[in-house]
Phi, psi and omega in degrees: 000316181295320179297316180294324178297315178298319181295315182292325175302314177296324178295323177298320176295313186294323182300322180289335183274358184300307181296313176301327177296315178297318179294326179299326180262007180054040182274345176069192182294328178295318178297320179294319178298319178294322179301312181290324180296315180294322176297314180297320179297319177296321179297320178295314179298318178295325178295320177295322178294334181297341180293341180269001179280146176214184185300329183283320186258359180299314179301317179294320179296321178298313180297311182295324177298317178294320177298316179300315180298316181298315183292315182291322178294320174296325177296322177298325182295333185248359182290130178275352181232160184276326183302313177299332179297324179297318178294319179295321178295321177301311180294322178297322177297321176299312180299321180296315181294316179298318179298317180297315180296317181295318181297317179293321179296318180297316179297317183291319187279324193254004177260129179303147183304323187294334185238006186300316182297320180290322178295315179297318180295316179296319180296312181296321179295316181293318180294317179298318178297317179298319180295317180296319178297319177300316178295321183295324183265356185298318181298317179297314181295320181298316179294331184280319189239353181082169186297317180289331174295324176296318177296326176297318177295321176299320176295323179294317178295325175295320178296321177297318177299320178295320178295322178297327183281345184303313178299321179294322178294321178297316179296322181294319178295320179295323179296323178298329181263010177076025180251128177271100185297320181298319180292320179296316180295320181293318180293325178294323180288327182275347184294137179291146180292142179289139179294144180290143180291142178284127180254117181298142181289000000 
């Protein structure tokens, strides 16, 4: 949830920077149309890829999707030409769709029935709030750093989201191999320290 919140905050910033980004490259209305078209095409492709997700690979797909979004958004921030941005937006759309499907699947599968509705409500509320905050501050940030600077911040929030997901990915991999990571960590913390070896004077 925290990773998705950070990611959506960055998306709120980036969405406002789309038109200024096109204007920065003098791409005009055609460029803006292509930008949105390539994003939409990537989202459709990512949605189709989501059909292959299951309980075992959803955590990894969520992590990799967030990494893809972070890398491609950062790539847009440093691209000197508009054409590569279209390719990056396409790949970013794929990552976004896969991430969305994986995130929803994880919530549905791994939340107990008794609290699933409350978890979903809390998640949607937090994500919506993060998105609104991103939109609210986007204009200020855009004036301060420019459109590509906004994309750089979006890439940074995606990277933060990926880092937040690393512990969850580790637990998921351990679970696949039948290892209880929480129990291992707890036993390691409770284990008595080994006595120091006596060193002769």
